[in-house]
C-alpha positions, 0 to 999 in steps of 0.5 A: 483411554488413558495417556501415560508419560513416562520418563525415568521411572516415574509415570503419571496417568491421565485419564481423558473421557468423552470427545475432548478438542482443544484449540490452541492459539499462538503468535507466529513468533511463538509457534517454532518454540511450540513445535519443538516441544511438540517434537520432543515428545517423540524424542527417544535419545533416552531422556524419556518417551511419551507413550499412548496406552490403547489397544496393547501395543506400544511402539515409539519411533524417532522418525515421528520428529523429522515427520512432523517438524517439516510439516508444523514449519510449513504450515506456520509459513503458510497459515501464520495468523490462523491457530493451530488446532489439535484434535484429540477425537481419534485418540478415543479407544480402550485402556487395554494395553498400548498403541502407537502414539501419535501426535495431534492432528494439525488442521487439514491439507485442504483447509491449509490449501484454501487459506492460500488462495485465499491470500493469493485472491485477496493479493490480486484483488488488493492490487487489482482494486489499487491500480483501478482507485489510486492509479493517479498517485504513482508519479510521486514516486518521482519525490522518493528519487533525491533520497536514493540519490542522497542516502543509496548512491551517496551523491546529490541528484541531477535532472536527466539530460533531456529535462535539464534545470533551467539556470538562467537567473544569474544575470536577471534583475530581483524585481524579475525574479520577484515577479517569477516567483509572484506567478506561483500565487496564481495556485493558491488563488485557484485553491482558494476558489475551490475552498470557497465554492465548496463552502458555498455547496459546490460539490467539488471533491475535497482534494482538488484544492488541497492538491493545488495548494500543495502544488503551489507549494512546492512550485514556489519552494522549487523556484525559489532554490532555482532562481537563487542558483543553489543547484543542489537544492534545485535539482532534488525539488525538481523531481518533488514538483514534478511529481506533486505536479503530475499527480494533481493532474492525473487526480483531476483526471479520474476526478473530472474526467476528460475536460471539455473543449474549452478547458481541453484548449486552454491546458494544451495552450499551456503546455505549449509554453514548455518548448521555450527554453533558455532566456525565454524560460522565466516570462514563459514559465510564469505564463505557465502558472497562471495559464494552469491555475486557470485550467484547474478552474475550468476543469473543476467546474467542468465536473460540476456541468457535468453533474448538472446535465445527468441530474437534468437528463435523469429528472427528464426521462422520469417525467417521460416514464410517468 
């Protein structure tokens, strides 16, 4: 089989023997250039043509360019990272005359459809996996609200009317404000206890103490600006504090499961302190810091108790089986 490239008065013959297959792998950013170069072989504007000499006929049509360009572009859009396969097997034949020049075949449409289905299926499975394993971190979206206000809306963030920022520290004595801020140390103590238990071999999940520590830091910074009367910073940090605190609570729920009765009573008692507003806010919220820190330790220990109970039940069933 002979392929002849004609340009002006010059011709060059290239002899291809046997079965040949070439695979060209290109990046998506170079595909457009490659496709235009491929399609330019079918341009009959007078600058040149490409013809295949097979079976005594010669026909080259400019419609090839219009037909194959969208084909290649669509293939690129749906399957950018896969390679472009040029199959020369169909060019077998004799050298008697010329036949219609056909471009190298792209991988079959069936392959493209299968690839598209795999993409959709992988996207669905990935989304489902993220929802099943990482749903606890969705409240962290609240931390994006302050940048949205500053960068997009061009104004300072404000808390909603149904959860306003408490500004009751103007008339408070400095020592009371210090005690209010000091109540955040309960989170640091809880984090230290969890880290200590892990060093002693207690199987607490690693992120439990770290999330407790981060929640304590966020709470301290937020309440500092709140008590100092820096409204803009306090309004922005309120979203950060609440996003981290809620995500930490959801993470405890995912890793430790539903708390036992004693832990539930302790946690509900702490949540009930949020109903106190106004002048009662500093004292009630300080108690919330302490009660929630105790709830963290109790909830983590619930997980340890559940594991011990499960192990004891499994060992008992194995003994009975013997």
